[in-house]
PDB file of N, CA, C, O and CB in Angstrom:
ATOM      1  N   UNK A   1       5.409  13.508  -6.366  1.00  0.00           N
ATOM      2  CA  UNK A   1       5.166  12.182  -5.836  1.00  0.00           C
ATOM      3  C   UNK A   1       3.696  11.992  -5.494  1.00  0.00           C
ATOM      4  O   UNK A   1       3.302  10.879  -5.146  1.00  0.00           O
ATOM      5  CB  UNK A   1       6.029  11.936  -4.611  1.00  0.00           C
ATOM      6  N   UNK A   2       2.879  13.016  -5.575  1.00  0.00           N
ATOM      7  CA  UNK A   2       1.478  12.918  -5.202  1.00  0.00           C
ATOM      8  C   UNK A   2       0.674  12.052  -6.166  1.00  0.00           C
ATOM      9  O   UNK A   2      -0.420  11.609  -5.818  1.00  0.00           O
ATOM     10  CB  UNK A   2       0.873  14.292  -5.129  1.00  0.00           C
ATOM     11  N   UNK A   3       1.189  11.801  -7.366  1.00  0.00           N
ATOM     12  CA  UNK A   3       0.448  10.972  -8.309  1.00  0.00           C
ATOM     13  C   UNK A   3       0.801   9.491  -8.216  1.00  0.00           C
ATOM     14  O   UNK A   3       0.406   8.702  -9.074  1.00  0.00           O
ATOM     15  CB  UNK A   3       0.694  11.455  -9.705  1.00  0.00           C
ATOM     16  N   UNK A   4       1.538   9.116  -7.184  1.00  0.00           N
ATOM     17  CA  UNK A   4       1.829   7.707  -6.954  1.00  0.00           C
ATOM     18  C   UNK A   4       0.575   6.987  -6.460  1.00  0.00           C
ATOM     19  O   UNK A   4      -0.289   7.588  -5.820  1.00  0.00           O
ATOM     20  CB  UNK A   4       2.980   7.548  -5.939  1.00  0.00           C
ATOM     21  N   UNK A   5       0.491   5.733  -6.756  1.00  0.00           N
ATOM     22  CA  UNK A   5      -0.587   4.885  -6.283  1.00  0.00           C
ATOM     23  C   UNK A   5      -0.575   4.858  -4.755  1.00  0.00           C
ATOM     24  O   UNK A   5       0.474   4.649  -4.145  1.00  0.00           O
ATOM     25  CB  UNK A   5      -0.459   3.454  -6.864  1.00  0.00           C
ATOM     26  N   UNK A   6      -1.735   5.069  -4.141  1.00  0.00           N
ATOM     27  CA  UNK A   6      -1.817   5.055  -2.685  1.00  0.00           C
ATOM     28  C   UNK A   6      -2.316   3.705  -2.198  1.00  0.00           C
ATOM     29  O   UNK A   6      -2.934   2.954  -2.954  1.00  0.00           O
ATOM     30  CB  UNK A   6      -2.738   6.178  -2.182  1.00  0.00           C
ATOM     31  N   UNK A   7      -2.047   3.395  -0.929  1.00  0.00           N
ATOM     32  CA  UNK A   7      -2.534   2.154  -0.339  1.00  0.00           C
ATOM     33  C   UNK A   7      -4.055   2.090  -0.368  1.00  0.00           C
ATOM     34  O   UNK A   7      -4.625   1.030  -0.624  1.00  0.00           O
ATOM     35  CB  UNK A   7      -2.032   2.016   1.094  1.00  0.00           C
ATOM     36  N   UNK A   8      -4.713   3.210  -0.110  1.00  0.00           N
ATOM     37  CA  UNK A   8      -6.173   3.248  -0.135  1.00  0.00           C
ATOM     38  C   UNK A   8      -6.708   2.938  -1.528  1.00  0.00           C
ATOM     39  O   UNK A   8      -7.729   2.264  -1.670  1.00  0.00           O
ATOM     40  CB  UNK A   8      -6.678   4.617   0.329  1.00  0.00           C
ATOM     41  N   UNK A   9      -6.024   3.423  -2.548  1.00  0.00           N
ATOM     42  CA  UNK A   9      -6.438   3.174  -3.929  1.00  0.00           C
ATOM     43  C   UNK A   9      -6.311   1.692  -4.279  1.00  0.00           C
ATOM     44  O   UNK A   9      -7.138   1.156  -5.017  1.00  0.00           O
ATOM     45  CB  UNK A   9      -5.600   4.020  -4.900  1.00  0.00           C
ATOM     46  N   UNK A  10      -5.296   1.039  -3.762  1.00  0.00           N
ATOM     47  CA  UNK A  10      -5.114  -0.398  -4.000  1.00  0.00           C
ATOM     48  C   UNK A  10      -6.342  -1.151  -3.504  1.00  0.00           C
ATOM     49  O   UNK A  10      -6.938  -1.935  -4.242  1.00  0.00           O
ATOM     50  CB  UNK A  10      -3.828  -0.924  -3.295  1.00  0.00           C
ATOM     51  N   UNK A  11      -6.713  -0.910  -2.264  1.00  0.00           N
ATOM     52  CA  UNK A  11      -7.861  -1.607  -1.674  1.00  0.00           C
ATOM     53  C   UNK A  11      -9.159  -1.278  -2.404  1.00  0.00           C
ATOM     54  O   UNK A  11      -9.985  -2.164  -2.625  1.00  0.00           O
ATOM     55  CB  UNK A  11      -7.996  -1.246  -0.198  1.00  0.00           C
ATOM     56  N   UNK A  12      -9.345  -0.027  -2.778  1.00  0.00           N
ATOM     57  CA  UNK A  12     -10.561   0.378  -3.473  1.00  0.00           C
ATOM     58  C   UNK A  12     -10.678  -0.315  -4.823  1.00  0.00           C
ATOM     59  O   UNK A  12     -11.752  -0.793  -5.189  1.00  0.00           O
ATOM     60  CB  UNK A  12     -10.590   1.892  -3.657  1.00  0.00           C
ATOM     61  N   UNK A  13      -9.574  -0.371  -5.563  1.00  0.00           N
ATOM     62  CA  UNK A  13      -9.619  -0.990  -6.883  1.00  0.00           C
ATOM     63  C   UNK A  13      -9.864  -2.495  -6.808  1.00  0.00           C
ATOM     64  O   UNK A  13     -10.569  -3.053  -7.648  1.00  0.00           O
ATOM     65  CB  UNK A  13      -8.327  -0.719  -7.625  1.00  0.00           C
ATOM     66  N   UNK A  14      -9.293  -3.142  -5.819  1.00  0.00           N
ATOM     67  CA  UNK A  14      -9.546  -4.576  -5.636  1.00  0.00           C
ATOM     68  C   UNK A  14     -11.005  -4.806  -5.264  1.00  0.00           C
ATOM     69  O   UNK A  14     -11.643  -5.724  -5.780  1.00  0.00           O
ATOM     70  CB  UNK A  14      -8.613  -5.165  -4.548  1.00  0.00           C
ATOM     71  N   UNK A  15     -11.529  -3.983  -4.376  1.00  0.00           N
ATOM     72  CA  UNK A  15     -12.952  -4.079  -4.016  1.00  0.00           C
ATOM     73  C   UNK A  15     -13.833  -3.871  -5.240  1.00  0.00           C
ATOM     74  O   UNK A  15     -14.816  -4.589  -5.424  1.00  0.00           O
ATOM     75  CB  UNK A  15     -13.308  -3.047  -2.929  1.00  0.00           C
ATOM     76  N   UNK A  16     -13.494  -2.899  -6.075  1.00  0.00           N
ATOM     77  CA  UNK A  16     -14.278  -2.622  -7.280  1.00  0.00           C
ATOM     78  C   UNK A  16     -14.289  -3.819  -8.235  1.00  0.00           C
ATOM     79  O   UNK A  16     -15.321  -4.129  -8.830  1.00  0.00           O
ATOM     80  CB  UNK A  16     -13.723  -1.390  -7.998  1.00  0.00           C
ATOM     81  N   UNK A  17     -13.152  -4.484  -8.380  1.00  0.00           N
ATOM     82  CA  UNK A  17     -13.094  -5.663  -9.244  1.00  0.00           C
ATOM     83  C   UNK A  17     -14.053  -6.749  -8.756  1.00  0.00           C
ATOM     84  O   UNK A  17     -14.696  -7.429  -9.556  1.00  0.00           O
ATOM     85  CB  UNK A  17     -11.660  -6.211  -9.305  1.00  0.00           C
ATOM     86  N   UNK A  18     -14.139  -6.901  -7.451  1.00  0.00           N
ATOM     87  CA  UNK A  18     -15.045  -7.897  -6.875  1.00  0.00           C
ATOM     88  C   UNK A  18     -16.498  -7.464  -6.994  1.00  0.00           C
ATOM     89  O   UNK A  18     -17.352  -8.254  -7.396  1.00  0.00           O
ATOM     90  CB  UNK A  18     -14.698  -8.145  -5.411  1.00  0.00           C
ATOM     91  N   UNK A  19     -16.777  -6.224  -6.650  1.00  0.00           N
ATOM     92  CA  UNK A  19     -18.159  -5.735  -6.641  1.00  0.00           C
ATOM     93  C   UNK A  19     -18.772  -5.655  -8.037  1.00  0.00           C
ATOM     94  O   UNK A  19     -19.983  -5.809  -8.193  1.00  0.00           O
ATOM     95  CB  UNK A  19     -18.215  -4.374  -5.991  1.00  0.00           C
ATOM     96  N   UNK A  20     -17.949  -5.417  -9.042  1.00  0.00           N
ATOM     97  CA  UNK A  20     -18.463  -5.339 -10.410  1.00  0.00           C
ATOM     98  C   UNK A  20     -18.534  -6.709 -11.076  1.00  0.00           C
ATOM     99  O   UNK A  20     -19.053  -6.837 -12.185  1.00  0.00           O
ATOM    100  CB  UNK A  20     -17.595  -4.410 -11.242  1.00  0.00           C
ATOM    101  N   UNK A  21     -18.015  -7.731 -10.402  1.00  0.00           N
ATOM    102  CA  UNK A  21     -18.046  -9.076 -10.967  1.00  0.00           C
ATOM    103  C   UNK A  21     -16.927  -9.370 -11.946  1.00  0.00           C
ATOM    104  O   UNK A  21     -16.910 -10.440 -12.556  1.00  0.00           O
ATOM    105  CB  UNK A  21     -19.339  -9.294 -11.641  1.00  0.00           C
ATOM    106  N   UNK A  22     -15.994  -8.446 -12.110  1.00  0.00           N
ATOM    107  CA  UNK A  22     -14.861  -8.681 -13.015  1.00  0.00           C
ATOM    108  C   UNK A  22     -13.942  -9.764 -12.459  1.00  0.00           C
ATOM    109  O   UNK A  22     -13.263 -10.461 -13.213  1.00  0.00           O
ATOM    110  CB  UNK A  22     -14.067  -7.376 -13.240  1.00  0.00           C
ATOM    111  N   UNK A  23     -13.926  -9.900 -11.136  1.00  0.00           N
ATOM    112  CA  UNK A  23     -13.162 -10.957 -10.471  1.00  0.00           C
ATOM    113  C   UNK A  23     -14.133 -11.753  -9.609  1.00  0.00           C
ATOM    114  O   UNK A  23     -15.031 -11.191  -8.982  1.00  0.00           O
ATOM    115  CB  UNK A  23     -11.980 -10.368  -9.608  1.00  0.00           C
ATOM    116  N   UNK A  24     -13.942 -13.050  -9.588  1.00  0.00           N
ATOM    117  CA  UNK A  24     -14.835 -13.916  -8.813  1.00  0.00           C
ATOM    118  C   UNK A  24     -14.347 -14.151  -7.390  1.00  0.00           C
ATOM    119  O   UNK A  24     -15.142 -14.440  -6.496  1.00  0.00           O
ATOM    120  CB  UNK A  24     -14.995 -15.242  -9.511  1.00  0.00           C
ATOM    121  N   UNK A  25     -13.047 -14.028  -7.185  1.00  0.00           N
ATOM    122  CA  UNK A  25     -12.474 -14.252  -5.856  1.00  0.00           C
ATOM    123  C   UNK A  25     -11.515 -13.112  -5.511  1.00  0.00           C
ATOM    124  O   UNK A  25     -11.071 -12.366  -6.384  1.00  0.00           O
ATOM    125  CB  UNK A  25     -11.740 -15.623  -5.794  1.00  0.00           C
ATOM    126  N   UNK A  26     -11.210 -13.000  -4.232  1.00  0.00           N
ATOM    127  CA  UNK A  26     -10.256 -11.976  -3.799  1.00  0.00           C
ATOM    128  C   UNK A  26      -8.884 -12.225  -4.431  1.00  0.00           C
ATOM    129  O   UNK A  26      -8.214 -11.285  -4.859  1.00  0.00           O
ATOM    130  CB  UNK A  26     -10.141 -11.958  -2.255  1.00  0.00           C
ATOM    131  N   UNK A  27      -8.478 -13.469  -4.487  1.00  0.00           N
ATOM    132  CA  UNK A  27      -7.180 -13.789  -5.084  1.00  0.00           C
ATOM    133  C   UNK A  27      -7.142 -13.398  -6.560  1.00  0.00           C
ATOM    134  O   UNK A  27      -6.144 -12.859  -7.038  1.00  0.00           O
ATOM    135  CB  UNK A  27      -6.875 -15.286  -4.928  1.00  0.00           C
ATOM    136  N   UNK A  28      -8.217 -13.667  -7.269  1.00  0.00           N
ATOM    137  CA  UNK A  28      -8.289 -13.289  -8.675  1.00  0.00           C
ATOM    138  C   UNK A  28      -8.238 -11.767  -8.829  1.00  0.00           C
ATOM    139  O   UNK A  28      -7.557 -11.260  -9.721  1.00  0.00           O
ATOM    140  CB  UNK A  28      -9.571 -13.849  -9.316  1.00  0.00           C
ATOM    141  N   UNK A  29      -8.949 -11.039  -7.973  1.00  0.00           N
ATOM    142  CA  UNK A  29      -8.945  -9.574  -8.025  1.00  0.00           C
ATOM    143  C   UNK A  29      -7.543  -9.032  -7.748  1.00  0.00           C
ATOM    144  O   UNK A  29      -7.101  -8.083  -8.395  1.00  0.00           O
ATOM    145  CB  UNK A  29      -9.954  -8.992  -7.010  1.00  0.00           C
ATOM    146  N   UNK A  30      -6.859  -9.625  -6.805  1.00  0.00           N
ATOM    147  CA  UNK A  30      -5.507  -9.185  -6.474  1.00  0.00           C
ATOM    148  C   UNK A  30      -4.563  -9.415  -7.644  1.00  0.00           C
ATOM    149  O   UNK A  30      -3.757  -8.546  -7.975  1.00  0.00           O
ATOM    150  CB  UNK A  30      -4.994  -9.914  -5.229  1.00  0.00           C
ATOM    151  N   UNK A  31      -4.661 -10.585  -8.273  1.00  0.00           N
ATOM    152  CA  UNK A  31      -3.807 -10.878  -9.419  1.00  0.00           C
ATOM    153  C   UNK A  31      -4.104  -9.929 -10.580  1.00  0.00           C
ATOM    154  O   UNK A  31      -3.187  -9.450 -11.248  1.00  0.00           O
ATOM    155  CB  UNK A  31      -3.994 -12.332  -9.864  1.00  0.00           C
ATOM    156  N   UNK A  32      -5.381  -9.664 -10.813  1.00  0.00           N
ATOM    157  CA  UNK A  32      -5.747  -8.728 -11.876  1.00  0.00           C
ATOM    158  C   UNK A  32      -5.184  -7.341 -11.584  1.00  0.00           C
ATOM    159  O   UNK A  32      -4.665  -6.672 -12.477  1.00  0.00           O
ATOM    160  CB  UNK A  32      -7.278  -8.660 -12.035  1.00  0.00           C
ATOM    161  N   UNK A  33      -5.291  -6.919 -10.336  1.00  0.00           N
ATOM    162  CA  UNK A  33      -4.758  -5.614  -9.949  1.00  0.00           C
ATOM    163  C   UNK A  33      -3.255  -5.556 -10.215  1.00  0.00           C
ATOM    164  O   UNK A  33      -2.769  -4.604 -10.825  1.00  0.00           O
ATOM    165  CB  UNK A  33      -5.051  -5.326  -8.461  1.00  0.00           C
ATOM    166  N   UNK A  34      -2.528  -6.560  -9.765  1.00  0.00           N
ATOM    167  CA  UNK A  34      -1.076  -6.563  -9.955  1.00  0.00           C
ATOM    168  C   UNK A  34      -0.707  -6.554 -11.438  1.00  0.00           C
ATOM    169  O   UNK A  34       0.194  -5.823 -11.849  1.00  0.00           O
ATOM    170  CB  UNK A  34      -0.454  -7.785  -9.271  1.00  0.00           C
ATOM    171  N   UNK A  35      -1.396  -7.357 -12.235  1.00  0.00           N
ATOM    172  CA  UNK A  35      -1.125  -7.397 -13.673  1.00  0.00           C
ATOM    173  C   UNK A  35      -1.376  -6.042 -14.326  1.00  0.00           C
ATOM    174  O   UNK A  35      -0.611  -5.611 -15.189  1.00  0.00           O
ATOM    175  CB  UNK A  35      -1.986  -8.465 -14.345  1.00  0.00           C
ATOM    176  N   UNK A  36      -2.439  -5.380 -13.915  1.00  0.00           N
ATOM    177  CA  UNK A  36      -2.826  -4.101 -14.520  1.00  0.00           C
ATOM    178  C   UNK A  36      -1.985  -2.916 -14.042  1.00  0.00           C
ATOM    179  O   UNK A  36      -1.996  -1.857 -14.670  1.00  0.00           O
ATOM    180  CB  UNK A  36      -4.275  -3.828 -14.227  1.00  0.00           C
ATOM    181  N   UNK A  37      -1.260  -3.085 -12.941  1.00  0.00           N
ATOM    182  CA  UNK A  37      -0.553  -1.941 -12.348  1.00  0.00           C
ATOM    183  C   UNK A  37       0.955  -2.132 -12.227  1.00  0.00           C
ATOM    184  O   UNK A  37       1.590  -1.520 -11.368  1.00  0.00           O
ATOM    185  CB  UNK A  37      -1.114  -1.658 -10.993  1.00  0.00           C
ATOM    186  N   UNK A  38       1.522  -2.963 -13.068  1.00  0.00           N
ATOM    187  CA  UNK A  38       2.968  -3.183 -13.010  1.00  0.00           C
ATOM    188  C   UNK A  38       3.762  -1.886 -13.136  1.00  0.00           C
ATOM    189  O   UNK A  38       4.700  -1.690 -12.364  1.00  0.00           O
ATOM    190  CB  UNK A  38       3.388  -4.142 -14.102  1.00  0.00           C
ATOM    191  N   UNK A  39       3.433  -0.985 -14.075  1.00  0.00           N
ATOM    192  CA  UNK A  39       4.192   0.277 -14.152  1.00  0.00           C
ATOM    193  C   UNK A  39       4.088   1.102 -12.853  1.00  0.00           C
ATOM    194  O   UNK A  39       5.053   1.755 -12.455  1.00  0.00           O
ATOM    195  CB  UNK A  39       3.686   1.116 -15.338  1.00  0.00           C
ATOM    196  N   UNK A  40       2.925   1.068 -12.201  1.00  0.00           N
ATOM    197  CA  UNK A  40       2.766   1.782 -10.934  1.00  0.00           C
ATOM    198  C   UNK A  40       3.647   1.178  -9.842  1.00  0.00           C
ATOM    199  O   UNK A  40       4.216   1.898  -9.021  1.00  0.00           O
ATOM    200  CB  UNK A  40       1.300   1.762 -10.494  1.00  0.00           C
ATOM    201  N   UNK A  41       3.752  -0.144  -9.842  1.00  0.00           N
ATOM    202  CA  UNK A  41       4.595  -0.816  -8.850  1.00  0.00           C
ATOM    203  C   UNK A  41       6.065  -0.450  -9.053  1.00  0.00           C
ATOM    204  O   UNK A  41       6.799  -0.238  -8.087  1.00  0.00           O
ATOM    205  CB  UNK A  41       4.410  -2.344  -8.932  1.00  0.00           C
ATOM    206  N   UNK A  42       6.482  -0.380 -10.297  1.00  0.00           N
ATOM    207  CA  UNK A  42       7.865   0.008 -10.601  1.00  0.00           C
ATOM    208  C   UNK A  42       8.131   1.423 -10.096  1.00  0.00           C
ATOM    209  O   UNK A  42       9.181   1.690  -9.511  1.00  0.00           O
ATOM    210  CB  UNK A  42       8.142  -0.082 -12.125  1.00  0.00           C
ATOM    211  N   UNK A  43       7.185   2.324 -10.321  1.00  0.00           N
ATOM    212  CA  UNK A  43       7.358   3.706  -9.842  1.00  0.00           C
ATOM    213  C   UNK A  43       7.470   3.754  -8.326  1.00  0.00           C
ATOM    214  O   UNK A  43       8.273   4.514  -7.784  1.00  0.00           O
ATOM    215  CB  UNK A  43       6.187   4.586 -10.304  1.00  0.00           C
ATOM    216  N   UNK A  44       6.666   2.941  -7.637  1.00  0.00           N
ATOM    217  CA  UNK A  44       6.755   2.919  -6.172  1.00  0.00           C
ATOM    218  C   UNK A  44       8.157   2.506  -5.734  1.00  0.00           C
ATOM    219  O   UNK A  44       8.740   3.119  -4.839  1.00  0.00           O
ATOM    220  CB  UNK A  44       5.702   1.955  -5.574  1.00  0.00           C
ATOM    221  N   UNK A  45       8.690   1.471  -6.366  1.00  0.00           N
ATOM    222  CA  UNK A  45      10.025   0.987  -6.009  1.00  0.00           C
ATOM    223  C   UNK A  45      11.081   2.052  -6.289  1.00  0.00           C
ATOM    224  O   UNK A  45      12.047   2.188  -5.539  1.00  0.00           O
ATOM    225  CB  UNK A  45      10.355  -0.301  -6.783  1.00  0.00           C
ATOM    226  N   UNK A  46      10.896   2.793  -7.350  1.00  0.00           N
ATOM    227  CA  UNK A  46      11.864   3.825  -7.711  1.00  0.00           C
ATOM    228  C   UNK A  46      11.807   5.042  -6.789  1.00  0.00           C
ATOM    229  O   UNK A  46      12.826   5.692  -6.553  1.00  0.00           O
ATOM    230  CB  UNK A  46      11.634   4.261  -9.137  1.00  0.00           C
ATOM    231  N   UNK A  47      10.619   5.352  -6.269  1.00  0.00           N
ATOM    232  CA  UNK A  47      10.453   6.630  -5.575  1.00  0.00           C
ATOM    233  C   UNK A  47      10.297   6.554  -4.058  1.00  0.00           C
ATOM    234  O   UNK A  47      10.510   7.554  -3.371  1.00  0.00           O
ATOM    235  CB  UNK A  47       9.283   7.312  -6.124  1.00  0.00           C
ATOM    236  N   UNK A  48       9.933   5.397  -3.527  1.00  0.00           N
ATOM    237  CA  UNK A  48       9.746   5.301  -2.072  1.00  0.00           C
ATOM    238  C   UNK A  48      10.990   4.722  -1.413  1.00  0.00           C
ATOM    239  O   UNK A  48      11.733   3.956  -2.027  1.00  0.00           O
ATOM    240  CB  UNK A  48       8.515   4.434  -1.735  1.00  0.00           C
ATOM    241  N   UNK A  49      11.209   5.094  -0.163  1.00  0.00           N
ATOM    242  CA  UNK A  49      12.323   4.497   0.576  1.00  0.00           C
ATOM    243  C   UNK A  49      11.879   3.131   1.106  1.00  0.00           C
ATOM    244  O   UNK A  49      10.708   2.771   0.992  1.00  0.00           O
ATOM    245  CB  UNK A  49      12.793   5.431   1.751  1.00  0.00           C
ATOM    246  N   UNK A  50      12.797   2.385   1.674  1.00  0.00           N
ATOM    247  CA  UNK A  50      12.516   1.017   2.128  1.00  0.00           C
ATOM    248  C   UNK A  50      11.379   0.954   3.139  1.00  0.00           C
ATOM    249  O   UNK A  50      10.535   0.060   3.073  1.00  0.00           O
ATOM    250  CB  UNK A  50      13.761   0.408   2.736  1.00  0.00           C
ATOM    251  N   UNK A  51      11.354   1.890   4.062  1.00  0.00           N
ATOM    252  CA  UNK A  51      10.315   1.909   5.091  1.00  0.00           C
ATOM    253  C   UNK A  51       8.936   2.164   4.477  1.00  0.00           C
ATOM    254  O   UNK A  51       7.957   1.511   4.839  1.00  0.00           O
ATOM    255  CB  UNK A  51      10.630   2.980   6.147  1.00  0.00           C
ATOM    256  N   UNK A  52       8.871   3.109   3.557  1.00  0.00           N
ATOM    257  CA  UNK A  52       7.596   3.411   2.888  1.00  0.00           C
ATOM    258  C   UNK A  52       7.131   2.230   2.033  1.00  0.00           C
ATOM    259  O   UNK A  52       5.942   1.917   1.983  1.00  0.00           O
ATOM    260  CB  UNK A  52       7.734   4.676   2.010  1.00  0.00           C
ATOM    261  N   UNK A  53       8.077   1.585   1.368  1.00  0.00           N
ATOM    262  CA  UNK A  53       7.735   0.412   0.563  1.00  0.00           C
ATOM    263  C   UNK A  53       7.162  -0.706   1.422  1.00  0.00           C
ATOM    264  O   UNK A  53       6.178  -1.342   1.045  1.00  0.00           O
ATOM    265  CB  UNK A  53       8.961  -0.090  -0.190  1.00  0.00           C
ATOM    266  N   UNK A  54       7.768  -0.942   2.558  1.00  0.00           N
ATOM    267  CA  UNK A  54       7.322  -2.019   3.440  1.00  0.00           C
ATOM    268  C   UNK A  54       5.903  -1.803   3.944  1.00  0.00           C
ATOM    269  O   UNK A  54       5.211  -2.770   4.264  1.00  0.00           O
ATOM    270  CB  UNK A  54       8.264  -2.149   4.616  1.00  0.00           C
ATOM    271  N   UNK A  55       5.460  -0.561   4.021  1.00  0.00           N
ATOM    272  CA  UNK A  55       4.119  -0.244   4.522  1.00  0.00           C
ATOM    273  C   UNK A  55       3.069  -0.149   3.422  1.00  0.00           C
ATOM    274  O   UNK A  55       1.873  -0.157   3.716  1.00  0.00           O
ATOM    275  CB  UNK A  55       4.155   1.051   5.282  1.00  0.00           C
ATOM    276  N   UNK A  56       3.485  -0.059   2.175  1.00  0.00           N
ATOM    277  CA  UNK A  56       2.546   0.177   1.085  1.00  0.00           C
ATOM    278  C   UNK A  56       1.767  -1.102   0.744  1.00  0.00           C
ATOM    279  O   UNK A  56       2.356  -2.172   0.592  1.00  0.00           O
ATOM    280  CB  UNK A  56       3.294   0.694  -0.156  1.00  0.00           C
ATOM    281  N   UNK A  57       0.452  -0.982   0.627  1.00  0.00           N
ATOM    282  CA  UNK A  57      -0.414  -2.127   0.357  1.00  0.00           C
ATOM    283  C   UNK A  57      -0.089  -2.815  -0.968  1.00  0.00           C
ATOM    284  O   UNK A  57      -0.170  -4.040  -1.055  1.00  0.00           O
ATOM    285  CB  UNK A  57      -1.856  -1.686   0.355  1.00  0.00           C
ATOM    286  N   UNK A  58       0.270  -2.066  -1.981  1.00  0.00           N
ATOM    287  CA  UNK A  58       0.577  -2.679  -3.280  1.00  0.00           C
ATOM    288  C   UNK A  58       1.820  -3.564  -3.181  1.00  0.00           C
ATOM    289  O   UNK A  58       1.869  -4.637  -3.784  1.00  0.00           O
ATOM    290  CB  UNK A  58       0.786  -1.589  -4.357  1.00  0.00           C
ATOM    291  N   UNK A  59       2.808  -3.123  -2.432  1.00  0.00           N
ATOM    292  CA  UNK A  59       4.037  -3.906  -2.279  1.00  0.00           C
ATOM    293  C   UNK A  59       3.772  -5.128  -1.406  1.00  0.00           C
ATOM    294  O   UNK A  59       4.276  -6.213  -1.696  1.00  0.00           O
ATOM    295  CB  UNK A  59       5.169  -3.041  -1.669  1.00  0.00           C
ATOM    296  N   UNK A  60       2.995  -4.967  -0.349  1.00  0.00           N
ATOM    297  CA  UNK A  60       2.612  -6.126   0.476  1.00  0.00           C
ATOM    298  C   UNK A  60       1.890  -7.165  -0.370  1.00  0.00           C
ATOM    299  O   UNK A  60       2.138  -8.365  -0.247  1.00  0.00           O
ATOM    300  CB  UNK A  60       1.714  -5.686   1.657  1.00  0.00           C
ATOM    301  N   UNK A  61       1.002  -6.695  -1.221  1.00  0.00           N
ATOM    302  CA  UNK A  61       0.246  -7.581  -2.095  1.00  0.00           C
ATOM    303  C   UNK A  61       1.178  -8.295  -3.071  1.00  0.00           C
ATOM    304  O   UNK A  61       1.068  -9.505  -3.272  1.00  0.00           O
ATOM    305  CB  UNK A  61      -0.827  -6.793  -2.860  1.00  0.00           C
ATOM    306  N   UNK A  62       2.082  -7.551  -3.666  1.00  0.00           N
ATOM    307  CA  UNK A  62       3.045  -8.134  -4.596  1.00  0.00           C
ATOM    308  C   UNK A  62       3.883  -9.208  -3.908  1.00  0.00           C
ATOM    309  O   UNK A  62       4.102 -10.282  -4.468  1.00  0.00           O
ATOM    310  CB  UNK A  62       3.956  -7.044  -5.178  1.00  0.00           C
ATOM    311  N   UNK A  63       4.341  -8.924  -2.714  1.00  0.00           N
ATOM    312  CA  UNK A  63       5.169  -9.883  -1.987  1.00  0.00           C
ATOM    313  C   UNK A  63       4.376 -11.145  -1.624  1.00  0.00           C
ATOM    314  O   UNK A  63       4.929 -12.244  -1.623  1.00  0.00           O
ATOM    315  CB  UNK A  63       5.735  -9.235  -0.719  1.00  0.00           C
ATOM    316  N   UNK A  64       3.119 -10.993  -1.324  1.00  0.00           N
ATOM    317  CA  UNK A  64       2.322 -12.161  -0.948  1.00  0.00           C
ATOM    318  C   UNK A  64       1.974 -13.024  -2.158  1.00  0.00           C
ATOM    319  O   UNK A  64       1.711 -14.217  -2.002  1.00  0.00           O
ATOM    320  CB  UNK A  64       1.045 -11.719  -0.244  1.00  0.00           C
ATOM    321  N   UNK A  65       1.967 -12.452  -3.351  1.00  0.00           N
ATOM    322  CA  UNK A  65       1.661 -13.207  -4.560  1.00  0.00           C
ATOM    323  C   UNK A  65       2.907 -13.574  -5.348  1.00  0.00           C
ATOM    324  O   UNK A  65       2.854 -14.420  -6.242  1.00  0.00           O
ATOM    325  CB  UNK A  65       0.726 -12.419  -5.435  1.00  0.00           C
ATOM    326  N   UNK A  66       4.012 -12.951  -5.026  1.00  0.00           N
ATOM    327  CA  UNK A  66       5.232 -13.031  -5.827  1.00  0.00           C
ATOM    328  C   UNK A  66       5.653 -14.377  -6.323  1.00  0.00           C
ATOM    329  O   UNK A  66       5.789 -14.555  -7.533  1.00  0.00           O
ATOM    330  CB  UNK A  66       6.304 -12.505  -5.078  1.00  0.00           C
ATOM    331  N   UNK A  67       5.869 -15.344  -5.455  1.00  0.00           N
ATOM    332  CA  UNK A  67       6.417 -16.636  -5.897  1.00  0.00           C
ATOM    333  C   UNK A  67       5.498 -17.795  -5.543  1.00  0.00           C
ATOM    334  O   UNK A  67       5.931 -18.947  -5.521  1.00  0.00           O
ATOM    335  CB  UNK A  67       7.790 -16.866  -5.277  1.00  0.00           C
ATOM    336  N   UNK A  68       4.279 -17.510  -5.276  1.00  0.00           N
ATOM    337  CA  UNK A  68       3.340 -18.564  -4.839  1.00  0.00           C
ATOM    338  C   UNK A  68       3.208 -19.684  -5.855  1.00  0.00           C
ATOM    339  O   UNK A  68       3.257 -20.853  -5.473  1.00  0.00           O
ATOM    340  CB  UNK A  68       1.969 -17.968  -4.574  1.00  0.00           C
ATOM    341  N   UNK A  69       3.042 -19.372  -7.134  1.00  0.00           N
ATOM    342  CA  UNK A  69       2.889 -20.437  -8.147  1.00  0.00           C
ATOM    343  C   UNK A  69       4.133 -21.301  -8.225  1.00  0.00           C
ATOM    344  O   UNK A  69       4.048 -22.524  -8.338  1.00  0.00           O
ATOM    345  CB  UNK A  69       2.593 -19.833  -9.529  1.00  0.00           C
ATOM    346  N   UNK A  70       5.273 -20.663  -8.164  1.00  0.00           N
ATOM    347  CA  UNK A  70       6.534 -21.412  -8.241  1.00  0.00           C
ATOM    348  C   UNK A  70       6.691 -22.318  -7.020  1.00  0.00           C
ATOM    349  O   UNK A  70       7.107 -23.470  -7.152  1.00  0.00           O
ATOM    350  CB  UNK A  70       7.739 -20.444  -8.348  1.00  0.00           C
ATOM    351  N   UNK A  71       6.363 -21.809  -5.847  1.00  0.00           N
ATOM    352  CA  UNK A  71       6.462 -22.615  -4.633  1.00  0.00           C
ATOM    353  C   UNK A  71       5.494 -23.780  -4.677  1.00  0.00           C
ATOM    354  O   UNK A  71       5.840 -24.885  -4.257  1.00  0.00           O
ATOM    355  CB  UNK A  71       6.197 -21.760  -3.399  1.00  0.00           C
ATOM    356  N   UNK A  72       4.291 -23.556  -5.177  1.00  0.00           N
ATOM    357  CA  UNK A  72       3.297 -24.619  -5.260  1.00  0.00           C
ATOM    358  C   UNK A  72       3.732 -25.717  -6.210  1.00  0.00           C
ATOM    359  O   UNK A  72       3.355 -26.876  -6.032  1.00  0.00           O
ATOM    360  CB  UNK A  72       1.964 -24.059  -5.700  1.00  0.00           C
ATOM    361  N   UNK A  73       4.523 -25.366  -7.222  1.00  0.00           N
ATOM    362  CA  UNK A  73       4.956 -26.344  -8.203  1.00  0.00           C
ATOM    363  C   UNK A  73       6.077 -27.239  -7.679  1.00  0.00           C
ATOM    364  O   UNK A  73       6.348 -28.294  -8.253  1.00  0.00           O
ATOM    365  CB  UNK A  73       5.406 -25.643  -9.457  1.00  0.00           C
ATOM    366  N   UNK A  74       6.720 -26.831  -6.608  1.00  0.00           N
ATOM    367  CA  UNK A  74       7.857 -27.629  -6.091  1.00  0.00           C
ATOM    368  C   UNK A  74       7.422 -28.861  -5.371  1.00  0.00           C
ATOM    369  O   UNK A  74       8.261 -29.621  -4.887  1.00  0.00           O
ATOM    370  CB  UNK A  74       8.701 -26.807  -5.169  1.00  0.00           C
TER     371      UNK A  74
END
């Protein structure tokens, strides 16, 4: 389980997207991160318990972006 994506890695990668100019906004960097790491997110869901999932930065990020476009369209 040591090769799972860590919360610290989530924040570092999002920061890197912003600092390198690959993303112009924090929201864009977060969306890019989620798009690029879908297999990692699936592994987290498969291997972590509910409590660990609730604390993980990648899952928090996914939940905050999850249905935003759909809600905005209503």
